[in-house]
Chimera marker file (.cmm) of the C-alpha trace (Angstrom):
<marker_set name="trace">
<marker id="1" x="110.998" y="13.575" z="76.422" r="1" g="1" b="0" radius="0.5"/>
<marker id="2" x="109.828" y="16.762" z="78.121" r="1" g="1" b="0" radius="0.5"/>
<marker id="3" x="110.031" y="19.774" z="75.816" r="1" g="1" b="0" radius="0.5"/>
<marker id="4" x="112.928" y="21.994" z="76.768" r="1" g="1" b="0" radius="0.5"/>
<marker id="5" x="114.472" y="25.137" z="75.445" r="1" g="1" b="0" radius="0.5"/>
<marker id="6" x="116.627" y="24.924" z="72.363" r="1" g="1" b="0" radius="0.5"/>
<marker id="7" x="119.596" y="26.323" z="74.270" r="1" g="1" b="0" radius="0.5"/>
<marker id="8" x="119.322" y="23.622" z="76.943" r="1" g="1" b="0" radius="0.5"/>
<marker id="9" x="119.112" y="20.974" z="74.239" r="1" g="1" b="0" radius="0.5"/>
<marker id="10" x="122.206" y="22.361" z="72.548" r="1" g="1" b="0" radius="0.5"/>
<marker id="11" x="124.081" y="22.298" z="75.856" r="1" g="1" b="0" radius="0.5"/>
<marker id="12" x="122.970" y="18.713" z="76.487" r="1" g="1" b="0" radius="0.5"/>
<marker id="13" x="124.140" y="17.677" z="73.020" r="1" g="1" b="0" radius="0.5"/>
<marker id="14" x="127.484" y="19.406" z="73.638" r="1" g="1" b="0" radius="0.5"/>
<marker id="15" x="127.873" y="17.509" z="76.926" r="1" g="1" b="0" radius="0.5"/>
<marker id="16" x="127.130" y="14.232" z="75.175" r="1" g="1" b="0" radius="0.5"/>
<marker id="17" x="129.659" y="15.145" z="72.475" r="1" g="1" b="0" radius="0.5"/>
<marker id="18" x="132.219" y="15.797" z="75.216" r="1" g="1" b="0" radius="0.5"/>
<marker id="19" x="131.450" y="12.443" z="76.838" r="1" g="1" b="0" radius="0.5"/>
<marker id="20" x="131.918" y="10.683" z="73.500" r="1" g="1" b="0" radius="0.5"/>
<marker id="21" x="135.201" y="12.528" z="72.988" r="1" g="1" b="0" radius="0.5"/>
<marker id="22" x="136.362" y="11.420" z="76.442" r="1" g="1" b="0" radius="0.5"/>
<marker id="23" x="135.660" y="7.796" z="75.523" r="1" g="1" b="0" radius="0.5"/>
<marker id="24" x="137.582" y="8.197" z="72.271" r="1" g="1" b="0" radius="0.5"/>
<marker id="25" x="140.537" y="9.800" z="74.066" r="1" g="1" b="0" radius="0.5"/>
<marker id="26" x="140.498" y="7.053" z="76.709" r="1" g="1" b="0" radius="0.5"/>
<marker id="27" x="140.540" y="4.435" z="73.937" r="1" g="1" b="0" radius="0.5"/>
<marker id="28" x="143.508" y="6.143" z="72.291" r="1" g="1" b="0" radius="0.5"/>
<marker id="29" x="145.341" y="6.363" z="75.620" r="1" g="1" b="0" radius="0.5"/>
<marker id="30" x="144.793" y="2.668" z="76.327" r="1" g="1" b="0" radius="0.5"/>
<marker id="31" x="145.989" y="1.757" z="72.839" r="1" g="1" b="0" radius="0.5"/>
<marker id="32" x="149.166" y="3.780" z="73.431" r="1" g="1" b="0" radius="0.5"/>
<marker id="33" x="149.618" y="2.055" z="76.796" r="1" g="1" b="0" radius="0.5"/>
<marker id="34" x="149.241" y="-1.329" z="75.118" r="1" g="1" b="0" radius="0.5"/>
<marker id="35" x="151.901" y="-0.396" z="72.551" r="1" g="1" b="0" radius="0.5"/>
<marker id="36" x="154.198" y="0.823" z="75.326" r="1" g="1" b="0" radius="0.5"/>
<marker id="37" x="153.665" y="-2.266" z="77.457" r="1" g="1" b="0" radius="0.5"/>
<marker id="38" x="152.198" y="-5.198" z="75.487" r="1" g="1" b="0" radius="0.5"/>
<marker id="39" x="151.955" y="-7.302" z="78.655" r="1" g="1" b="0" radius="0.5"/>
<marker id="40" x="149.052" y="-5.151" z="79.873" r="1" g="1" b="0" radius="0.5"/>
<marker id="41" x="145.733" y="-6.585" z="78.692" r="1" g="1" b="0" radius="0.5"/>
<marker id="42" x="143.423" y="-3.677" z="77.939" r="1" g="1" b="0" radius="0.5"/>
<marker id="43" x="141.231" y="-5.377" z="75.352" r="1" g="1" b="0" radius="0.5"/>
<marker id="44" x="138.279" y="-5.730" z="77.738" r="1" g="1" b="0" radius="0.5"/>
<marker id="45" x="138.477" y="-2.053" z="78.693" r="1" g="1" b="0" radius="0.5"/>
<marker id="46" x="138.709" y="-1.058" z="75.035" r="1" g="1" b="0" radius="0.5"/>
<marker id="47" x="135.582" y="-3.081" z="74.266" r="1" g="1" b="0" radius="0.5"/>
<marker id="48" x="133.698" y="-1.465" z="77.155" r="1" g="1" b="0" radius="0.5"/>
<marker id="49" x="134.750" y="2.014" z="76.053" r="1" g="1" b="0" radius="0.5"/>
<marker id="50" x="133.681" y="1.254" z="72.494" r="1" g="1" b="0" radius="0.5"/>
<marker id="51" x="130.249" y="0.109" z="73.722" r="1" g="1" b="0" radius="0.5"/>
<marker id="52" x="129.904" y="3.144" z="75.984" r="1" g="1" b="0" radius="0.5"/>
<marker id="53" x="130.839" y="5.484" z="73.158" r="1" g="1" b="0" radius="0.5"/>
<marker id="54" x="128.232" y="3.821" z="70.936" r="1" g="1" b="0" radius="0.5"/>
<marker id="55" x="125.563" y="4.241" z="73.652" r="1" g="1" b="0" radius="0.5"/>
<marker id="56" x="126.474" y="7.906" z="74.093" r="1" g="1" b="0" radius="0.5"/>
<marker id="57" x="126.264" y="8.464" z="70.339" r="1" g="1" b="0" radius="0.5"/>
<marker id="58" x="122.841" y="6.775" z="70.243" r="1" g="1" b="0" radius="0.5"/>
<marker id="59" x="121.620" y="8.879" z="73.154" r="1" g="1" b="0" radius="0.5"/>
<marker id="60" x="122.875" y="12.050" z="71.466" r="1" g="1" b="0" radius="0.5"/>
<marker id="61" x="121.054" y="11.107" z="68.268" r="1" g="1" b="0" radius="0.5"/>
<marker id="62" x="117.884" y="10.401" z="70.231" r="1" g="1" b="0" radius="0.5"/>
<marker id="63" x="118.047" y="13.748" z="72.049" r="1" g="1" b="0" radius="0.5"/>
<marker id="64" x="118.666" y="15.558" z="68.774" r="1" g="1" b="0" radius="0.5"/>
<marker id="65" x="115.857" y="13.715" z="66.988" r="1" g="1" b="0" radius="0.5"/>
<marker id="66" x="113.366" y="14.361" z="69.804" r="1" g="1" b="0" radius="0.5"/>
<marker id="67" x="114.313" y="17.999" z="70.237" r="1" g="1" b="0" radius="0.5"/>
<marker id="68" x="114.308" y="18.974" z="66.598" r="1" g="1" b="0" radius="0.5"/>
<marker id="69" x="111.546" y="16.802" z="65.161" r="1" g="1" b="0" radius="0.5"/>
<marker id="70" x="108.854" y="18.610" z="63.227" r="1" g="1" b="0" radius="0.5"/>
<marker id="71" x="105.905" y="16.646" z="64.570" r="1" g="1" b="0" radius="0.5"/>
<marker id="72" x="102.784" y="18.640" z="65.443" r="1" g="1" b="0" radius="0.5"/>
<marker id="73" x="102.757" y="20.073" z="68.936" r="1" g="1" b="0" radius="0.5"/>
<marker id="74" x="106.399" y="19.300" z="69.536" r="1" g="1" b="0" radius="0.5"/>
<marker id="75" x="107.306" y="22.896" z="70.300" r="1" g="1" b="0" radius="0.5"/>
<marker id="76" x="104.442" y="23.691" z="72.677" r="1" g="1" b="0" radius="0.5"/>
<marker id="77" x="105.789" y="25.604" z="75.689" r="1" g="1" b="0" radius="0.5"/>
<marker id="78" x="109.248" y="25.670" z="74.130" r="1" g="1" b="0" radius="0.5"/>
<marker id="79" x="111.355" y="28.740" z="73.557" r="1" g="1" b="0" radius="0.5"/>
<marker id="80" x="112.633" y="28.887" z="69.995" r="1" g="1" b="0" radius="0.5"/>
<marker id="81" x="115.300" y="31.175" z="68.596" r="1" g="1" b="0" radius="0.5"/>
<marker id="82" x="113.909" y="34.183" z="66.756" r="1" g="1" b="0" radius="0.5"/>
<marker id="83" x="115.660" y="35.637" z="63.747" r="1" g="1" b="0" radius="0.5"/>
<marker id="84" x="116.723" y="39.246" z="64.069" r="1" g="1" b="0" radius="0.5"/>
<marker id="85" x="114.959" y="41.862" z="62.008" r="1" g="1" b="0" radius="0.5"/>
<marker id="86" x="116.919" y="43.742" z="59.416" r="1" g="1" b="0" radius="0.5"/>
<marker id="87" x="116.206" y="47.100" z="61.020" r="1" g="1" b="0" radius="0.5"/>
<marker id="88" x="114.340" y="48.332" z="57.940" r="1" g="1" b="0" radius="0.5"/>
<marker id="89" x="110.899" y="49.824" z="58.372" r="1" g="1" b="0" radius="0.5"/>
<marker id="90" x="108.302" y="48.856" z="55.757" r="1" g="1" b="0" radius="0.5"/>
<marker id="91" x="106.960" y="51.824" z="53.796" r="1" g="1" b="0" radius="0.5"/>
<marker id="92" x="103.426" y="50.520" z="53.432" r="1" g="1" b="0" radius="0.5"/>
<link id1="1" id2="2" r="1" g="1" b="0" radius="0.2"/>
<link id1="2" id2="3" r="1" g="1" b="0" radius="0.2"/>
<link id1="3" id2="4" r="1" g="1" b="0" radius="0.2"/>
<link id1="4" id2="5" r="1" g="1" b="0" radius="0.2"/>
<link id1="5" id2="6" r="1" g="1" b="0" radius="0.2"/>
<link id1="6" id2="7" r="1" g="1" b="0" radius="0.2"/>
<link id1="7" id2="8" r="1" g="1" b="0" radius="0.2"/>
<link id1="8" id2="9" r="1" g="1" b="0" radius="0.2"/>
<link id1="9" id2="10" r="1" g="1" b="0" radius="0.2"/>
<link id1="10" id2="11" r="1" g="1" b="0" radius="0.2"/>
<link id1="11" id2="12" r="1" g="1" b="0" radius="0.2"/>
<link id1="12" id2="13" r="1" g="1" b="0" radius="0.2"/>
<link id1="13" id2="14" r="1" g="1" b="0" radius="0.2"/>
<link id1="14" id2="15" r="1" g="1" b="0" radius="0.2"/>
<link id1="15" id2="16" r="1" g="1" b="0" radius="0.2"/>
<link id1="16" id2="17" r="1" g="1" b="0" radius="0.2"/>
<link id1="17" id2="18" r="1" g="1" b="0" radius="0.2"/>
<link id1="18" id2="19" r="1" g="1" b="0" radius="0.2"/>
<link id1="19" id2="20" r="1" g="1" b="0" radius="0.2"/>
<link id1="20" id2="21" r="1" g="1" b="0" radius="0.2"/>
<link id1="21" id2="22" r="1" g="1" b="0" radius="0.2"/>
<link id1="22" id2="23" r="1" g="1" b="0" radius="0.2"/>
<link id1="23" id2="24" r="1" g="1" b="0" radius="0.2"/>
<link id1="24" id2="25" r="1" g="1" b="0" radius="0.2"/>
<link id1="25" id2="26" r="1" g="1" b="0" radius="0.2"/>
<link id1="26" id2="27" r="1" g="1" b="0" radius="0.2"/>
<link id1="27" id2="28" r="1" g="1" b="0" radius="0.2"/>
<link id1="28" id2="29" r="1" g="1" b="0" radius="0.2"/>
<link id1="29" id2="30" r="1" g="1" b="0" radius="0.2"/>
<link id1="30" id2="31" r="1" g="1" b="0" radius="0.2"/>
<link id1="31" id2="32" r="1" g="1" b="0" radius="0.2"/>
<link id1="32" id2="33" r="1" g="1" b="0" radius="0.2"/>
<link id1="33" id2="34" r="1" g="1" b="0" radius="0.2"/>
<link id1="34" id2="35" r="1" g="1" b="0" radius="0.2"/>
<link id1="35" id2="36" r="1" g="1" b="0" radius="0.2"/>
<link id1="36" id2="37" r="1" g="1" b="0" radius="0.2"/>
<link id1="37" id2="38" r="1" g="1" b="0" radius="0.2"/>
<link id1="38" id2="39" r="1" g="1" b="0" radius="0.2"/>
<link id1="39" id2="40" r="1" g="1" b="0" radius="0.2"/>
<link id1="40" id2="41" r="1" g="1" b="0" radius="0.2"/>
<link id1="41" id2="42" r="1" g="1" b="0" radius="0.2"/>
<link id1="42" id2="43" r="1" g="1" b="0" radius="0.2"/>
<link id1="43" id2="44" r="1" g="1" b="0" radius="0.2"/>
<link id1="44" id2="45" r="1" g="1" b="0" radius="0.2"/>
<link id1="45" id2="46" r="1" g="1" b="0" radius="0.2"/>
<link id1="46" id2="47" r="1" g="1" b="0" radius="0.2"/>
<link id1="47" id2="48" r="1" g="1" b="0" radius="0.2"/>
<link id1="48" id2="49" r="1" g="1" b="0" radius="0.2"/>
<link id1="49" id2="50" r="1" g="1" b="0" radius="0.2"/>
<link id1="50" id2="51" r="1" g="1" b="0" radius="0.2"/>
<link id1="51" id2="52" r="1" g="1" b="0" radius="0.2"/>
<link id1="52" id2="53" r="1" g="1" b="0" radius="0.2"/>
<link id1="53" id2="54" r="1" g="1" b="0" radius="0.2"/>
<link id1="54" id2="55" r="1" g="1" b="0" radius="0.2"/>
<link id1="55" id2="56" r="1" g="1" b="0" radius="0.2"/>
<link id1="56" id2="57" r="1" g="1" b="0" radius="0.2"/>
<link id1="57" id2="58" r="1" g="1" b="0" radius="0.2"/>
<link id1="58" id2="59" r="1" g="1" b="0" radius="0.2"/>
<link id1="59" id2="60" r="1" g="1" b="0" radius="0.2"/>
<link id1="60" id2="61" r="1" g="1" b="0" radius="0.2"/>
<link id1="61" id2="62" r="1" g="1" b="0" radius="0.2"/>
<link id1="62" id2="63" r="1" g="1" b="0" radius="0.2"/>
<link id1="63" id2="64" r="1" g="1" b="0" radius="0.2"/>
<link id1="64" id2="65" r="1" g="1" b="0" radius="0.2"/>
<link id1="65" id2="66" r="1" g="1" b="0" radius="0.2"/>
<link id1="66" id2="67" r="1" g="1" b="0" radius="0.2"/>
<link id1="67" id2="68" r="1" g="1" b="0" radius="0.2"/>
<link id1="68" id2="69" r="1" g="1" b="0" radius="0.2"/>
<link id1="69" id2="70" r="1" g="1" b="0" radius="0.2"/>
<link id1="70" id2="71" r="1" g="1" b="0" radius="0.2"/>
<link id1="71" id2="72" r="1" g="1" b="0" radius="0.2"/>
<link id1="72" id2="73" r="1" g="1" b="0" radius="0.2"/>
<link id1="73" id2="74" r="1" g="1" b="0" radius="0.2"/>
<link id1="74" id2="75" r="1" g="1" b="0" radius="0.2"/>
<link id1="75" id2="76" r="1" g="1" b="0" radius="0.2"/>
<link id1="76" id2="77" r="1" g="1" b="0" radius="0.2"/>
<link id1="77" id2="78" r="1" g="1" b="0" radius="0.2"/>
<link id1="78" id2="79" r="1" g="1" b="0" radius="0.2"/>
<link id1="79" id2="80" r="1" g="1" b="0" radius="0.2"/>
<link id1="80" id2="81" r="1" g="1" b="0" radius="0.2"/>
<link id1="81" id2="82" r="1" g="1" b="0" radius="0.2"/>
<link id1="82" id2="83" r="1" g="1" b="0" radius="0.2"/>
<link id1="83" id2="84" r="1" g="1" b="0" radius="0.2"/>
<link id1="84" id2="85" r="1" g="1" b="0" radius="0.2"/>
<link id1="85" id2="86" r="1" g="1" b="0" radius="0.2"/>
<link id1="86" id2="87" r="1" g="1" b="0" radius="0.2"/>
<link id1="87" id2="88" r="1" g="1" b="0" radius="0.2"/>
<link id1="88" id2="89" r="1" g="1" b="0" radius="0.2"/>
<link id1="89" id2="90" r="1" g="1" b="0" radius="0.2"/>
<link id1="90" id2="91" r="1" g="1" b="0" radius="0.2"/>
<link id1="91" id2="92" r="1" g="1" b="0" radius="0.2"/>
</marker_set>
């Protein structure tokens, strides 16, 4: 994985979270449709959505692991967040 900024990684993880949420919502919608009309066979679609959601979750974990690992040289050419100073001036 090419090093990227922390903010871009966070955005990517948020997008993957959204994609996983969409799969979950689609599963819930199909389950409601099946309850409303039991003659509709949605089991294959539910299985595919479950697999897709699992793949998205794995990809998200991989992105997170690669972006935030502490291995040497991982943060070369990467912008990291900097903590703000307290505004106090040292007396020494």
